N, CA, C and O of each residue as an XYZ file, in Angstrom:
452
protein
N       1.163     -1.467      0.220
C       0.011     -0.452     -0.298
C       1.016      1.344      0.371
O       1.711      1.671      1.333
N       0.340      2.132     -1.167
C       1.357      2.902     -1.022
C       0.956      4.522     -0.241
O      -0.101      5.127     -0.425
N       2.290      5.062      0.787
C       1.918      5.585      1.897
C       1.261      6.868      1.857
O       1.004      7.399      2.938
N       0.878      7.580      0.546
C       0.672      8.703      0.512
C      -1.751      7.734      0.258
O      -2.628      8.582      0.092
N      -1.986      6.934      0.278
C      -3.223      6.477      0.858
C      -3.603      6.524      1.676
O      -4.711      6.910      2.048
N      -2.972      6.232      2.055
C      -3.080      5.928      3.872
C      -3.658      7.286      4.733
O      -2.909      8.086      5.294
N      -4.970      7.368      4.719
C      -5.937      8.560      4.747
C      -6.602      8.928      5.143
O      -6.692     10.063      5.611
N      -7.600      7.807      5.098
C      -8.867      7.700      6.015
C      -9.039      7.154      6.831
O      -8.714      6.008      7.140
N      -9.857      8.273      7.553
C     -10.198      8.074      9.857
C     -11.397      7.740     10.457
O     -12.420      8.279     10.878
N     -10.731      6.303     10.301
C     -11.643      5.485     11.670
C     -12.182      5.714     12.716
O     -11.299      6.066     13.498
N     -13.662      5.721     13.455
C     -13.501      5.969     14.791
C     -14.661      4.639     14.865
O     -15.338      4.116     13.980
N     -14.544      4.374     16.317
C     -15.047      3.676     16.986
C     -14.960      3.749     18.699
O     -14.161      4.442     19.329
N     -15.837      2.989     19.181
C     -15.769      2.377     20.835
C     -15.173      1.104     20.849
O     -15.807      0.533     21.736
N     -14.225      0.193     20.350
C     -13.687     -0.510     20.793
C     -12.585     -0.392     22.050
O     -11.712      0.469     21.943
N     -12.605     -1.021     22.929
C     -11.663     -1.255     23.907
C      -9.757     -1.291     24.026
O      -8.692     -0.791     24.389
N     -10.659     -2.534     23.253
C      -9.329     -3.818     22.944
C      -8.447     -3.292     23.164
O      -8.567     -2.130     22.776
N      -7.084     -3.562     23.819
C      -5.168     -3.416     23.849
C      -4.892     -3.013     22.093
O      -5.442     -3.699     21.231
N      -4.310     -2.256     21.852
C      -3.852     -2.264     20.933
C      -2.555     -3.307     20.647
O      -1.677     -3.655     21.437
N      -2.731     -3.644     19.372
C      -1.649     -4.811     19.551
C      -1.823     -4.491     17.705
O      -2.670     -4.041     16.935
N      -0.228     -5.136     17.650
C       0.638     -5.049     15.804
C      -0.243     -6.443     14.815
O      -0.248     -6.633     13.599
N      -0.702     -6.974     15.578
C      -1.887     -8.031     14.781
C      -2.565     -7.538     13.927
O      -2.783     -8.087     12.847
N      -3.237     -5.856     14.441
C      -4.793     -4.792     14.472
C      -4.811     -5.789     13.240
O      -4.123     -6.788     13.033
N      -5.740     -5.248     12.542
C      -5.920     -5.071     11.192
C      -7.093     -4.002     10.788
O      -7.087     -3.286      9.786
N      -8.015     -4.057     11.714
C      -8.957     -3.014     11.657
C      -9.382     -2.093     13.054
O      -8.755     -2.014     14.110
N     -10.563     -1.485     12.703
C     -11.108     -1.047     14.960
C     -12.018     -2.670     15.025
O     -12.593     -3.521     14.347
N     -11.499     -2.177     16.744
C     -12.649     -4.092     17.508
C     -13.751     -3.302     16.714
O     -14.001     -3.725     15.586
N     -14.590     -1.966     17.267
C     -16.105     -1.779     16.685
C     -16.644     -0.525     15.877
O     -17.619      0.192     16.100
N     -15.805     -0.494     14.982
C     -15.618      0.603     14.354
C     -17.287      0.896     13.537
O     -18.123      0.067     13.177
N     -17.315      3.203     13.407
C     -18.963      3.059     13.681
C     -19.603      2.805     12.748
O     -18.800      1.950     12.374
N     -20.711      2.756     11.643
C     -20.991      2.216     10.756
C     -22.354      3.349     10.357
O     -22.195      4.476      9.890
N     -23.138      2.967     10.549
C     -24.963      4.398     10.323
C     -24.516      5.570     10.778
O     -25.010      6.558     10.235
N     -23.294      5.846     12.074
C     -23.059      6.592     12.763
C     -23.288      7.755     11.963
O     -24.201      8.578     11.891
N     -21.855      7.533     11.204
C     -20.889      8.613     10.054
C     -21.803      8.697      8.651
O     -22.410      8.089      7.768
N     -21.377      9.966      9.210
C     -22.166     11.125      8.109
C     -21.682     11.199      6.897
O     -20.948     12.185      6.954
N     -21.604     10.576      5.330
C     -22.889     10.052      4.749
C     -22.160      8.378      5.710
O     -20.947      8.220      5.849
N     -23.129      7.428      6.195
C     -23.246      6.607      6.796
C     -22.182      5.453      6.058
O     -22.194      5.364      4.830
N     -20.975      4.301      7.139
C     -20.123      3.328      6.772
C     -18.774      4.392      5.787
O     -18.363      4.023      4.687
N     -18.424      5.321      6.282
C     -17.757      6.126      5.037
C     -17.066      6.883      5.973
O     -17.590      7.670      6.761
N     -15.126      6.475      5.815
C     -14.607      7.458      6.734
C     -14.335      8.448      5.811
O     -14.128      8.556      4.602
N     -14.435      9.368      7.143
C     -13.359     10.738      7.377
C     -11.975     10.573      6.016
O     -10.989      9.837      6.062
N     -12.394     11.569      4.876
C     -10.639     11.655      4.330
C      -9.872     12.579      4.691
O     -10.115     13.698      5.141
N      -9.010     12.101      4.490
C      -7.597     13.207      5.318
C      -7.127     14.186      4.149
O      -7.159     14.305      2.924
N      -6.802     14.633      4.977
C      -5.635     15.533      4.054
C      -3.787     14.873      3.889
O      -3.252     13.902      4.424
N      -3.547     15.327      3.464
C      -2.292     15.037      4.012
C      -1.226     16.042      3.548
O      -1.360     16.679      2.503
N      -0.441     16.131      4.146
C       1.239     16.936      4.686
C       2.451     16.541      5.716
O       2.304     15.833      6.712
N       3.039     16.828      5.507
C       4.838     17.266      6.304
C       4.640     17.688      7.539
O       4.243     18.828      7.784
N       4.948     16.639      8.604
C       4.939     17.357     10.070
C       5.786     17.801     10.119
O       6.349     18.070      9.058
N       6.312     18.101     11.193
C       6.850     19.020     11.686
C       8.727     18.893     11.203
O       9.613     19.733     11.364
N       8.799     17.464     10.569
C       9.849     17.966      9.735
C       9.632     16.451      8.602
O       8.800     15.549      8.514
N      10.983     16.863      7.830
C      10.532     16.478      6.391
C      10.167     14.605      6.976
O       9.025     14.298      6.634
N      10.525     14.040      7.341
C      10.557     12.207      7.819
C       8.852     12.109      8.692
O       8.579     11.065      9.284
N       8.065     13.015      8.678
C       7.017     12.853      9.106
C       5.956     13.364      8.642
O       5.713     14.567      8.555
N       4.767     11.810      8.086
C       3.641     11.864      7.420
C       2.649     12.077      8.206
O       1.950     11.376      8.938
N       2.721     13.404      7.869
C       0.585     13.520      8.536
C      -0.717     13.410      8.525
O      -0.902     14.563      8.135
N      -1.538     13.083      8.605
C      -2.436     13.328      8.304
C      -4.146     13.191      8.823
O      -4.667     12.150      9.224
N      -4.931     14.755      8.667
C      -5.578     14.850      9.170
C      -7.375     14.647      9.153
O      -7.668     14.738      7.961
N      -8.135     14.510      9.629
C      -9.196     14.208      9.015
C     -10.682     14.301     10.310
O     -10.627     14.012     11.506
N     -11.996     14.847      9.440
C     -12.575     14.642     10.740
C     -13.796     14.215     10.306
O     -14.442     14.742      9.400
N     -14.191     13.031     11.106
C     -15.401     12.100     11.124
C     -16.246     12.992     11.769
O     -15.945     13.357     12.905
N     -17.390     13.461     11.162
C     -18.757     14.086     11.558
C     -19.918     12.787     11.513
O     -19.775     11.733     10.893
N     -20.984     13.152     12.273
C     -21.991     11.518     12.735
C     -23.636     12.343     12.622
O     -24.051     13.468     12.901
N     -23.939     11.709     12.337
C     -25.195     12.138     11.920
C     -26.477     11.719     13.085
O     -27.464     12.245     13.599
N     -25.672     10.310     13.108
C     -26.728      9.578     14.782
C     -26.038      8.974     15.391
O     -24.896      8.710     15.014
N     -26.728      8.437     16.932
C     -26.355      7.992     17.736
C     -25.625      8.822     19.012
O     -25.561     10.040     19.177
N     -25.138      7.816     19.791
C     -24.213      8.254     20.878
C     -23.245      8.059     21.329
O     -23.192      7.558     22.452
N     -22.301      8.326     20.744
C     -21.546      6.910     21.282
C     -20.637      7.573     21.460
O     -20.459      8.637     20.868
N     -19.388      6.790     22.840
C     -18.173      6.754     23.610
C     -17.295      6.670     22.473
O     -16.983      5.554     22.057
N     -16.779      7.898     21.817
C     -15.336      6.892     21.162
C     -13.949      6.701     21.798
O     -13.225      7.523     22.361
N     -13.772      5.349     21.547
C     -12.430      5.126     22.653
C     -11.112      4.505     21.459
O      -9.960      4.199     21.768
N     -11.490      4.477     20.623
C     -10.231      4.383     18.966
C     -10.436      5.213     18.072
O     -11.463      5.855     17.849
N      -9.103      5.221     17.348
C      -9.004      6.158     15.579
C      -8.266      4.983     15.219
O      -7.649      4.222     15.964
N      -8.412      4.939     13.965
C      -7.487      4.596     13.012
C      -7.524      4.886     11.056
O      -8.389      5.284     10.276
N      -6.268      4.486     10.934
C      -6.265      5.090      9.739
C      -5.369      3.749      8.402
O      -4.308      3.124      8.397
N      -6.601      3.878      7.431
C      -6.865      3.290      6.533
C      -6.445      3.899      5.343
O      -6.320      5.114      5.185
N      -6.140      2.663      4.163
C      -6.164      2.754      2.879
C      -7.842      2.795      1.920
O      -8.034      2.491      0.742
N      -8.586      3.159      2.696
C     -10.163      3.339      1.714
C     -10.850      3.835      2.814
O     -10.474      3.870      3.986
N     -12.079      4.281      2.238
C     -13.086      5.096      2.681
C     -13.776      3.961      3.820
O     -14.555      4.476      4.622
N     -13.533      2.354      3.960
C     -14.607      1.511      3.849
C     -13.377      0.268      3.544
O     -12.496      0.321      2.686
N     -13.610     -0.720      4.430
C     -12.344     -1.625      4.570
C     -10.954     -1.177      4.046
O     -10.571     -0.107      4.518
N     -10.313     -1.647      3.362
C      -9.150     -1.519      3.229
C      -8.114     -1.963      4.119
O      -8.174     -3.045      4.704
N      -6.610     -0.675      4.299
C      -5.669     -2.296      4.995
C      -5.573     -1.331      5.654
O      -5.306     -0.241      5.149
N      -5.817     -1.548      7.273
C      -5.117     -0.140      7.988
C      -3.746     -0.222      8.492
O      -3.269     -1.349      8.629
N      -3.124      0.681      8.754
C      -1.861      1.727      9.847
C      -1.615      0.872     10.725
O      -1.064     -0.213     10.909
N      -2.372      1.939     11.381
C      -2.256      1.714     12.633
C      -4.137      2.360     13.359
O      -5.107      2.904     12.832
N      -3.752      1.811     14.988
C      -5.400      1.496     15.491
C      -4.042      2.611     16.444
O      -2.833      2.769     16.275
N      -5.217      3.266     17.595
C      -5.272      3.954     18.667
C      -6.081      3.479     20.128
O      -7.074      2.767     19.981
N      -5.699      3.835     21.433
C      -6.982      3.041     21.769
C      -7.030      4.858     22.917
O      -5.955      5.457     22.902
N      -7.910      5.372     23.555
C      -8.064      6.364     24.005
C      -8.760      6.512     25.098
O      -8.991      5.403     25.578
N      -9.248      7.450     25.781
C     -10.035      7.358     27.049
C     -11.570      8.651     26.077
O     -11.772      9.663     25.407
N     -12.082      7.648     26.674
C     -13.646      8.010     25.767
C     -13.985      9.535     25.412
O     -13.474     10.430     26.086
N     -14.706      9.777     24.527
C     -15.117     11.070     24.068
C     -16.623     10.944     23.170
O     -16.982     10.397     22.127
N     -17.259     11.803     24.254
C     -18.773     11.152     23.950
C     -19.170     12.560     22.933
O     -18.955     13.741     23.207
N     -19.912     11.907     21.503
C     -20.590     12.492     20.825
C     -22.009     12.266     20.672
O     -22.646     11.339     21.172
N     -22.614     13.550     19.659
C     -23.834     13.173     19.818
C     -24.082     13.333     18.525
O     -24.412     14.503     18.331
N     -24.078     12.660     17.478
C     -25.193     12.122     16.525
C     -26.359     13.713     15.525
O     -26.169     14.278     14.447
N     -27.200     13.840     16.338
C     -28.649     14.369     16.272
C     -27.472     15.872     16.599
O     -27.758     16.496     15.577
N     -26.408     16.780     17.324
C     -25.902     17.475     17.102
C     -25.194     17.853     16.133
O     -25.106     19.051     15.868
N     -24.250     16.462     15.082
C     -23.958     16.967     14.139
C     -22.206     16.836     14.757
O     -21.266     17.035     13.989
N     -22.010     16.496     16.154
C     -20.809     16.418     16.218
C     -19.937     15.685     15.313
O     -20.383     14.802     14.580
N     -18.804     15.995     15.334
C     -17.850     15.528     14.774
C     -16.600     15.066     15.803
O     -16.543     15.339     17.002
N     -15.363     14.101     14.831
C     -14.051     14.625     15.778
C     -12.995     14.663     15.289
O     -12.808     13.583     14.729
N     -12.007     15.434     15.152
C     -10.869     15.540     14.359
C      -9.892     14.955     15.238
O      -9.753     15.038     16.459
N      -9.072     14.179     14.110
C      -8.012     13.026     14.533
C      -6.974     13.188     13.840
O      -7.232     13.076     12.642
N      -5.295     13.524     14.179
C      -4.090     14.194     13.326
C      -3.574     12.338     14.115
O      -3.503     11.734     15.185
N      -3.357     12.186     12.706
C      -2.077     11.275     13.152
C      -0.624     11.280     11.859
O      -0.580     11.596     10.670
N       0.339     10.795     12.778
C       1.860     11.403     11.956
C       2.875     10.077     12.580
O       3.080      9.660     13.720
N       3.287      9.743     11.454
C       3.759      8.609     11.548
C       5.011      8.905     11.203
O       5.030      9.485     10.117
N       6.459      8.689     11.849
C       7.760      9.188     12.079
C       8.599      7.890     11.002
O       8.322      6.691     10.970
N       9.635      8.601     10.221
C       9.873      7.505      9.608
C      11.486      7.350      9.554
O      12.090      7.645      8.523
N      12.064      6.941     10.548
C      13.227      7.044     10.116
C      14.681      6.841      8.907
O      14.774      6.019      7.995
N      15.345      7.557      9.190
C      16.227      7.786      7.937
C      17.536      6.719      7.441
O      18.654      6.826      7.946
N      17.317      6.030      6.731
C      18.075      4.296      6.506
C      19.700      4.973      5.937
O      19.752      5.773      5.003
N      21.120      4.413      6.793
C      21.617      4.563      6.933
C      22.715      3.958      5.272
O      23.931      4.143      5.235
């Protein structure tokens, strides 16, 4: 998978510990997304230095009241390859209010000798 297509941000309610073997979010949102079952397409930029790949995305909801506890960066708006998954303390959203969550992911690559 080319790095520049790893820019689709998924969010969910799973609380299982992160693992190198993760291939998806534990409990990704579906119908709560606006539009349904479609992850946010993030922007891609250089981070604080030239060896940092950064993607920033905002998932907006139109239903549900999920307590968001996980985030992942993928290669597609649905399904696709998972780059990384993160677990964090709950952030409560209300879809009827059009709540959203903006997420930033930085991948630091080491220079080869």
